[in-house]
C-alpha positions in Angstrom: 0.0 0.0 0.0 1.4 3.5 -1.0 1.8 5.7 2.0 0.6 9.3 1.6 -0.7 12.2 3.7 -0.2 13.5 7.2 -2.3 12.5 10.3 -2.4 14.0 13.7 -3.7 11.8 16.5 -4.7 13.5 19.8 -5.3 11.4 22.9 -4.4 11.6 26.5 -3.7 7.9 26.8 0.0 7.6 25.8 -0.2 3.7 25.4 -3.1 4.2 23.0 -1.0 6.8 21.0 1.8 4.3 20.8 -0.4 1.5 19.4 -2.0 3.8 16.9 1.2 5.1 15.7 2.5 1.7 15.0 -0.7 0.9 13.1 -0.8 3.9 11.0 2.8 4.2 10.0 2.2 1.9 7.1 -0.8 4.0 5.9 0.4 7.7 6.1 3.7 9.4 5.2 3.7 11.1 8.7 2.0 10.3 11.9 2.1 13.0 14.6 0.9 12.2 18.1 -0.2 14.6 20.8 -1.1 13.7 24.3 -2.9 17.1 24.8 -4.9 19.3 22.5 -3.1 22.4 23.8 -0.5 22.1 21.1 -2.9 21.2 18.3 -3.5 24.6 16.6 0.2 25.4 16.6 0.8 21.9 15.0 -1.8 22.6 12.3 -0.1 25.8 11.6 3.4 24.4 11.3 2.4 21.1 9.4 0.3 20.4 6.2 -2.2 18.1 7.9 -4.7 16.0 6.1 -6.5 14.1 8.7 -7.0 14.6 12.4 -8.0 11.7 14.8 -9.4 13.5 17.9 -10.5 12.2 21.3 -13.7 13.6 22.6 -12.5 13.8 26.4 -9.2 14.9 27.9 -9.7 16.2 31.4 -10.0 13.6 34.2 -13.6 13.1 35.5 -15.2 15.0 32.5 -16.9 12.8 30.0 -19.5 15.0 28.5 -17.5 15.4 25.2 -17.6 19.2 25.2 -13.9 19.3 25.0 -13.9 17.4 21.8 -16.6 19.7 20.4 -14.6 22.8 21.4 -11.5 21.6 19.7 -13.4 20.3 16.6 -14.8 23.9 16.3 -11.4 25.4 16.7 -9.7 23.1 14.1 -12.5 23.8 11.5 -12.1 27.6 12.1 -8.3 27.3 11.6 -8.5 24.9 8.5 -11.9 23.8 7.2 -10.2 21.4 4.7 -8.8 19.0 7.5 -11.0 15.9 7.8 -11.6 15.3 11.5 -12.4 11.7 12.8 -13.5 11.4 16.4 -12.6 8.9 19.0 -15.7 8.2 21.2 -17.0 5.7 23.7 -20.1 3.6 23.3 -22.1 6.0 25.4 -21.0 9.0 23.3 -22.4 8.0 19.9 -25.3 10.6 20.1 -22.6 13.2 20.8 -20.4 12.0 17.9 -23.4 12.5 15.6 -23.8 16.0 16.9 -20.1 16.6 16.1 -20.5 15.3 12.6 -23.3 17.8 12.1 -20.7 20.4 13.1 -18.2 19.3 10.5 -16.6 16.1 11.7 -16.2 13.4 9.0 -16.6 10.2 11.0 -16.2 8.7 14.3 -14.5 5.4 15.7 -15.8 3.8 18.8 -13.4 2.7 21.5 -12.2 0.1 21.9 -11.5 0.2 18.2 -11.2 -2.6 15.6 -8.0 -2.1 13.8 -9.6 -2.9 10.3 -12.5 -0.5 11.1 -10.1 2.2 12.1 -7.9 1.9 9.1 -10.8 1.8 6.7 -12.4 4.9 8.3 -9.1 7.0 8.1 -8.4 5.8 4.6 -11.9 7.2 3.6 -11.1 10.3 5.3 -7.8 10.7 3.5 -9.5 10.0 0.1 -12.2 12.5 0.9 -9.6 15.1 1.7 -7.8 14.4 -1.6 -11.2 14.5 -3.5 -12.2 17.9 -2.0 -8.7 19.3 -2.7 -8.8 18.2 -6.2 -12.4 19.6 -6.7 -11.2 23.0 -5.4 -8.2 22.9 -7.8 -10.6 22.0 -10.6 -12.9 24.7 -9.6 -10.1 27.2 -9.5 -9.1 26.1 -13.0 -12.7 26.6 -14.2 -12.9 30.0 -12.7 -9.6 31.1 -14.4 -11.3 30.4 -17.7 -14.5 32.2 -16.9 -13.4 35.7 -18.0 -12.3 34.3 -21.3 -15.5 32.6 -21.9 -17.7 35.7 -21.2 -16.0 38.2 -23.4 -18.4 40.5 -25.0 -16.2 41.1 -28.0 -16.4 37.3 -28.9 -20.1 37.8 -30.0 -20.8 36.2 -33.3 -21.5 38.5 -36.4 -23.3 36.5 -39.0 -23.6 39.3 -41.7 -25.8 39.4 -44.8 -23.9 37.3 -47.2 -25.6 34.1 -48.6 -22.7 31.9 -47.5 -22.7 33.0 -43.9 -26.5 32.8 -43.7 -26.3 29.2 -44.9 -23.6 28.5 -42.3 -25.9 30.0 -39.7 -28.6 27.7 -40.7 -26.4 24.6 -40.2 -25.0 25.8 -36.9 -28.5 26.5 -35.4 -29.3 22.8 -36.2 -26.2 21.2 -34.8 -25.4 23.5 -31.9 -28.1 21.8 -29.6 -26.6 18.4 -30.2 -23.3 17.1 -28.7 -22.0 16.2 -32.1 -18.3 16.8 -32.6 -17.6 19.7 -35.0 -14.6 20.5 -37.2 -14.3 24.1 -38.2 -12.0 25.0 -41.2 -11.2 28.2 -42.9 -8.3 30.6 -43.5 -6.5 32.4 -40.7 -8.5 35.3 -39.3 -11.9 34.1 -40.5 -13.2 33.7 -36.9 -13.0 30.0 -36.2 -12.7 30.4 -32.5 -15.6 33.0 -32.5 -17.7 30.4 -34.4 -16.7 27.8 -31.7 -18.0 30.2 -29.0 -21.3 30.8 -30.8 -21.9 27.1 -31.0 -21.1 26.7 -27.3 -23.6 29.6 -26.6 -26.3 28.0 -28.4 -25.8 24.5 -26.9 -27.1 22.9 -23.8 -23.8 23.3 -22.2 -24.0 27.1 -22.3 -23.9 27.4 -18.5 -20.6 25.6 -18.4 -17.3 26.6 -19.6 -15.7 26.5 -23.1 -12.0 25.8 -22.7 -9.8 26.8 -25.5 -6.4 25.2 -26.4 -4.2 26.3 -29.2 -2.5 23.1 -30.0 0.1 24.9 -32.1 1.4 26.7 -29.0 1.6 23.6 -26.8 5.2 22.2 -26.7 5.2 18.5 -27.6 6.8 17.7 -24.2 3.9 19.1 -22.4 1.1 17.9 -24.6 -0.1 15.2 -22.3 0.2 17.1 -19.1 -1.7 20.2 -20.7 -4.5 18.1 -22.1 -4.8 15.2 -19.5 -3.1 16.6 -16.4 -0.5 15.1 -14.1 -0.1 13.6 -10.7 2.5 14.8 -8.1 6.0 13.5 -9.0 5.2 12.5 -12.6 8.2 14.7 -13.8 10.6 17.1 -12.3 8.3 20.1 -11.9 5.2 18.2 -10.9 5.1 19.5 -7.4 1.3 18.8 -7.0 -1.6 17.0 -8.8 -2.9 19.1 -11.7 -6.1 18.7 -13.7 -5.7 19.1 -17.5 -7.9 20.9 -20.0 -10.2 17.9 -20.5 -11.1 17.8 -16.9 -11.5 21.6 -16.8 -13.9 21.5 -19.7 -15.8 18.4 -18.4 -19.6 19.3 -18.5 -18.9 22.0 -21.1 -17.0 22.4 -24.3 -13.4 21.7 -25.3 -12.2 23.8 -28.3 -8.9 22.4 -30.0 -7.7 25.2 -32.2 -5.1 24.4 -34.9 -5.6 20.6 -34.5 -3.8 20.2 -37.9 -0.6 21.1 -35.9 -0.9 18.1 -33.6 2.1 15.9 -33.9 1.2 12.4 -35.4 2.4 10.4 -32.3 0.0 12.4 -30.0 -3.0 12.0 -32.4 -3.4 8.3 -31.2 -3.5 9.6 -27.5 -6.2 12.2 -28.4 -8.2 9.5 -30.2 -8.0 7.1 -27.3 -9.4 9.8 -24.9 -12.1 10.7 -27.2 -13.2 7.1 -27.8 -13.1 6.1 -24.1 -14.5 9.4 -22.9 -11.9 9.3 -20.1 -8.3 10.4 -19.6 -5.4 9.1 -17.6 -3.2 11.8 -16.0 0.6 11.6 -16.7 2.1 9.5 -13.8 -1.2 7.7 -12.9 -3.0 4.6 -14.2 -6.4 5.6 -13.0 -8.8 6.6 -15.7 -10.9 9.7 -15.0 -14.3 10.1 -16.9 -14.8 13.3 -18.8 -17.9 14.6 -20.3 -17.0 17.1 -23.1 -18.3 18.4 -26.4 -15.5 18.7 -28.8 -15.0 21.4 -31.3 -11.8 21.5 -33.3 -10.5 23.9 -35.9 -7.7 24.2 -38.5 -6.7 26.3 -41.4 -5.3 23.3 -43.2 -7.1 20.8 -45.5 -7.6 17.8 -43.3 -8.2 15.4 -46.3 -5.0 16.3 -47.8 -3.3 15.8 -44.5 -4.6 12.3 -44.2 -3.6 11.6 -47.9 -0.1 12.8 -47.1 0.1 10.6 -43.9 0.2 13.6 -41.7 -3.2 13.1 -39.9 -4.9 9.9 -38.7 -7.9 9.1 -40.8 -9.7 7.5 -37.7 -9.1 10.6 -35.7 -10.6 12.8 -38.6 -13.6 10.7 -38.5 -14.0 11.1 -34.8 -13.7 15.0 -34.8 -15.5 15.5 -38.1 -19.1 14.4 -37.4 -20.1 17.9 -38.6 -17.8 19.9 -40.9 -18.2 23.7 -41.0 -16.3 25.8 -43.5 -16.0 29.6 -42.9 -15.8 31.6 -46.2 -12.9 34.1 -46.5 -13.8 37.8 -46.0 -12.9 38.5 -49.5 -15.7 36.3 -50.8 -18.4 38.2 -48.7 -17.8 41.8 -49.5 -21.3 42.8 -48.1 -20.1 42.0 -44.6 -16.9 44.1 -44.8 -18.4 47.6 -44.0 -20.9 46.3 -41.3 -17.9 44.5 -39.6 -15.8 47.6 -39.8 -18.4 49.6 -38.0 -18.5 47.1 -35.3 -14.8 47.4 -34.9 -15.0 51.1 -35.1 -17.5 51.4 -32.2 -15.4 49.2 -30.0 -12.1 50.9 -30.6 -13.6 54.4 -30.4 -14.8 53.5 -26.9 -11.5 51.9 -26.1 -9.3 54.8 -27.0 -11.7 57.6 -26.1 -12.0 58.9 -29.6 -15.0 60.6 -31.3 -15.1 58.6 -34.6 -18.8 57.6 -35.3 -18.6 56.6 -38.9 -16.7 55.6 -42.1 -16.4 58.2 -44.8 -17.3 57.2 -48.3 -13.8 57.1 -49.5 -12.9 54.8 -46.6 -15.7 52.4 -47.4 -14.6 52.3 -51.0 -11.1 51.5 -50.0 -12.2 48.8 -47.6 -14.4 47.1 -50.4 -11.5 47.2 -52.9 -9.0 45.4 -50.6 -8.7 41.6 -51.0 -8.3 41.0 -47.3 -5.8 38.2 -47.2 -5.8 38.4 -43.4 -9.6 38.2 -43.2 -11.5 39.6 -40.2 -8.4 39.8 -38.1 -6.7 42.1 -40.7 -9.9 44.2 -40.9 -10.0 44.5 -37.1 -6.4 45.6 -36.8 -6.9 48.1 -39.8 -9.7 49.7 -38.0 -7.9 49.9 -34.7 -5.0 51.6 -36.3 -7.4 54.1 -38.2 -9.1 55.0 -34.9 -5.8 55.6 -33.3 -4.6 57.9 -36.0 -7.9 59.8 -36.5 -8.5 63.3 -35.2 -12.1 63.7 -36.6 -15.5 62.1 -36.2 -15.2 60.0 -39.3 -12.6 57.6 -40.5 -11.2 58.5 -44.0 -9.3 56.5 -46.6 -6.1 58.3 -45.5 -6.2 56.6 -41.9 -6.8 53.1 -43.4 -3.2 51.7 -43.7 -3.8 48.6 -45.6 -1.3 46.2 -47.1 -0.5 46.5 -50.8 -0.9 42.9 -51.6 -2.9 42.6 -54.9 -4.1 39.0 -54.7 -5.6 36.9 -52.0 -3.2 34.1 -52.8 0.4 35.1 -52.4 2.8 34.2 -55.2 5.1 31.3 -54.5 8.4 32.5 -53.3 11.4 32.0 -55.5 13.7 29.1 -54.4 16.3 30.4 -52.0 19.9 30.4 -53.1 21.9 28.9 -50.4 25.0 26.9 -50.0 24.1 24.7 -47.0 21.0 23.2 -45.7 20.9 25.3 -42.7 21.2 28.4 -44.8 18.3 27.3 -47.0 16.1 26.5 -44.0 16.9 29.9 -42.5 16.0 31.6 -45.8 12.9 29.6 -46.2 11.7 30.4 -42.6 12.5 34.1 -43.0 10.5 34.2 -46.3 7.5 32.5 -44.8 7.6 34.8 -41.7 7.5 37.9 -44.1 4.8 36.3 -46.2 2.5 35.6 -43.3 3.2 38.8 -41.4 5.0 37.0 -38.5 1.9 34.6 -37.8 3.7 31.6 -36.4 0.7 29.3 -36.8 0.5 30.1 -40.5 4.2 29.7 -41.1 4.3 26.3 -39.2 1.4 25.1 -41.3 3.0 26.1 -44.5 6.4 24.6 -43.6 4.9 21.4 -42.2 6.3 21.7 -38.8 4.8 22.1 -35.3 4.5 25.7 -33.9 7.1 24.8 -31.2 9.5 23.4 -33.6 9.1 26.6 -35.7 9.8 28.7 -32.5 12.9 26.8 -31.6 14.3 27.3 -35.2 13.5 31.1 -35.1 15.5 31.3 -31.8 18.2 29.3 -33.4 18.6 31.4 -36.4 18.0 34.7 -34.5 15.0 35.7 -36.9 
């Protein structure tokens, strides 16, 4: 049996303390015995205590149990998370029940049965761990709450026929728990659509937990998604829930799933099929209840054909496939979207801009928008910052001069070594994609973490 946790035993019978210490040394990491409760509170302050085994009576000739109730109250005020098990005589059972109503976990009758005592204390320790884990998980969920409630992530459907058709499909599938794969170019609003699906689902009152798989280092993939137990690796100083557990009951959004390294695709598939995860360093499966939404800017069918993505995983995540059209193909939505961003950034920067001048609207409609909605958002933000009037003009709209939505292929780099060629290719891709590491990694066929390491290596 694995020893874990710390227990404090308080009883005025020293022979009894010795017997209990011998019995519990094989169950707990530390067994601390006290013959008087007077040192109890200072011990709790100095030690990280999980379970307290507390006698109900200490003073000679006093057997009403009030001492036990007093110290129970003091302990619970000092640290409510400690599980308190009471030692009581046969005649004190009614008193012990009253004590449990005040926060005690359980009681053991004297003279005790060893097996009964050990089982009771094991249950108390398990309850302590369970409650601590629930608190940690609650803290994780609360840390995601501001992200899931951002007003700026509200979905704008627009007027274009392609977006209205997409909206019709979304409204049909959102209420189900079907796994959804969202595809589309960078900046088209894939995460925004995922949040809208979650908002329309039956899980709306729970969290949507977002994970950018392109930003997760390969060495931390399992820990990030599935969690770990204390001691699983060097920096694992405590048990930690992963994103699957944090999203349980709600929605898990895996962004840039096309960047997931092939060896880890099998682990993700296993978790989705079994609807359970196993933390790193553990062998205990933990059930999870998630609705999965994934997104990628790559063509998943081509990745399967190229042997870069598991076909069985694609089937698992692709019950419903939603394609977001690029902004350049829905021009009727450009100006309304720009006005939404205008209102947001006017308030943010304390400006007086209230509308777009006609020349600004013409310039917006003539631009191909290779960066899609994200590029439009940044263009309007810059324009608001530069504007000194109540209208944005074409002069304040600093747009890129790319003439075509599809960038021309870069010329083959001239280099004398493989390293020089690699450096040149990465530099060209960074320039082509405006420094977007996810887009560059997708084009070059490497993970985001690998790309980041090479950028550091070549000082780009």
